[in-house]
N, C-alpha and C positions, 0 to 999 in steps of 0.2 A: 438539493440538489440532487437531479436526476441524470444518470448516463444513458446514452443512447445504444442500440444493439450493436453498432459498428465499433464502440470503443472497447478496447482490449484492456482488461482490467488485471493487474497483478497484485498479489496479497503477499506483504512483508510479514513473516512471522506467521505462516498458514498452519504450522503445525504445531503450534500452542493451543490451548484451551479456546482462549476467544477468537484466535485466527480460523479455527476449525469450526466453531459455532455459527460464527457469523458468514464463513465462505458458504458454507452448506445452505443458509438461508438465501443468500445472495445469487447462488446456482438455482435455486427453488423457483427465484423470482425472475429468472431468465438474463441474468447478469454475464455478461461474456468473460468469465474467469477464465485466462489463458496459462497462469502459470505462478506458482507461489516460490517464496524464496526463503531458503534457509541453507547456507554454505554448509552445514554439517551432512545435511541431506540431500545434496546436489544429486541428479541421477535418478532419483526415486519418483515416485508419485504420492499424493496423498488425497484421501477422498475423489479420486479420479483425476487429479491435477497434476500435471508435471512440475518438479520442483528444480530450481536453478540456484546456483550460487549467488549470484547477481542480477541486480535488477536490467543492467544492460544487456544481458543475454537472454532476458525474456521478451523483451520487444513489445512492451506494453505504453499504452498512452496516458493510462490513470493506474494509480496505486494507491492501496490502502495500507496501513501500518498498524501492526498490534504487536509492536516492539518495546521491551522494557526501556524506561526511562535512559539508563546509563548507555544505550545503543542507537537511542532515537535521532541524535544529530546524525551520526554516521551514515545511518540508512536513509533519511531523507535528503541529506547531500547526495549521495551516490543516486539516489531515484531522480533528482533534478538533473544530474550531469547526465543520467543515461537517457533524457529526453522526454521523460513523463511531463505531462502537460498539467493533470491534476493529481495533487496529492493529499489525501484525507488521514488525518494523523489524529489518532483516536488515544494515543498516550497519554496518560496523566502525569503530573508533576516531573514535566521535564525541565532541567534549570533554565532560568529566564536567558543566560548568555547563550546556552545552547540552541533554544528558540529563535533568538537573534540570528545566529549563524545559518539555521536552516531557511530562515526567510530571506536572507542576504543571497544564499545559493540560489534559491529558487527565484528571485528577482535576476541574477544573473542569467539563468537559464530558460526565462519566461515561462517559469512553472506557478501555478496557483496553489497555495494551500490552504484548505479547510482544516483548522483547528490550529494547535492541538488542543484537546479535551471537548471534543464534539460529542454529541449525544450519543452517536452510534451510527454504523453504515447502513440498517436495516432500511430506513427510509432514503438515506443518502444515496445509495447505490441501488435503487431500484431502477429496472431498465425499462425504456418504452419502448 
């Protein structure tokens, strides 16, 4: 899956090791990363990207998640409720019931989910 230059991408968990690594790669390939999400670091910036507390504040239409399994459901549901149209979930080992809840929320809000457990955003979020 490839995003377009006009897509506004938000990275949930941008300040973690994987979030930082893959966000740097996405930016290098021209992906329009407009925000990161980390409630504890809202108001800061990280690798040149502004950090917000919630996905709703970021105003993005594509989100990629680098969130630990226990918090993945809440992050995905809030991203869908915030109007994200494409959600890439890279988190592994999310409980099956949480994945079902994520997909139900996505269906209610018109969000398409790739994952969980996708191979990685490097190719997925390469911009044309």
